N, C-alpha and C positions, 0 to 999 in steps of 0.2 A: 766540573769537579772529577777528580780521580782518587782511586784508592792509593793508600801508601804502598810502597813496595813490600813492607812486611804483611800488610792486610791482604794484598794481592797474592803473595806467596802462600799465606796461610789458607785462603780461599781455594787457590788452585791446588795445594796438597790434599785438602779435604775432598775435593771433587775428584781428583785422581785416585784417592783411596777408595771412594764409593764406586768408581768405575771397575777397579780391580776386583772388589768384593762382588759387584754384580756379575762380572765375567766368570769369577769362580763359582758363583751359584749356578750360572748357565752351564757351565762345564759338569758340575755335579748332577744337575737335573738330567744331562745328556747321558751321563754315566748310569744314572738311576733308571732311565728309560731302557738303556741297552741291557742292564741287568734284569729288568723285568721281563723283557723279551726273551732273553736267554732262559730265565727261570720257567716261563711258560712252556718254552720248547722242551726243556728237560722234564717237566711234569708230564707233558704229552707223551714223551719217550717212556717215561716210568709207567704210565697208564698202558701203553702198548705191551711193555714187558710183563706187567701184572696180569694183563689179559691173556698173553701167551702162556705164562706159567699156570694160571687158573685152568686154561684149557688142557694142559698137560698133566698137571698133579691135582687138579680139583681145587676146591676152596679150602686151602690150608694156610697156616700161619708160618712164615718163613722167618728165620733168624738171619738177618742180612750179614752179620759178622761171620757166622760159621756155615751157612748155607743149609743148615738143618731145617727140617720143617716137621710140623705136627699134623 
């Protein structure tokens, strides 16, 4: 027994759509992973800058927009 051409086309279409969505999800997960790695690196850099500024100016509050501190 065999599927009709319409049934086979419908089944193949759905399977192809599922594969496309799975691939898109995989790409998004990779982008997410890369973004997390980049964020961690930026946070480490920020910690270093904060430490350097604290050493130079003491424990102050800095307005990032203006560069003024209290």
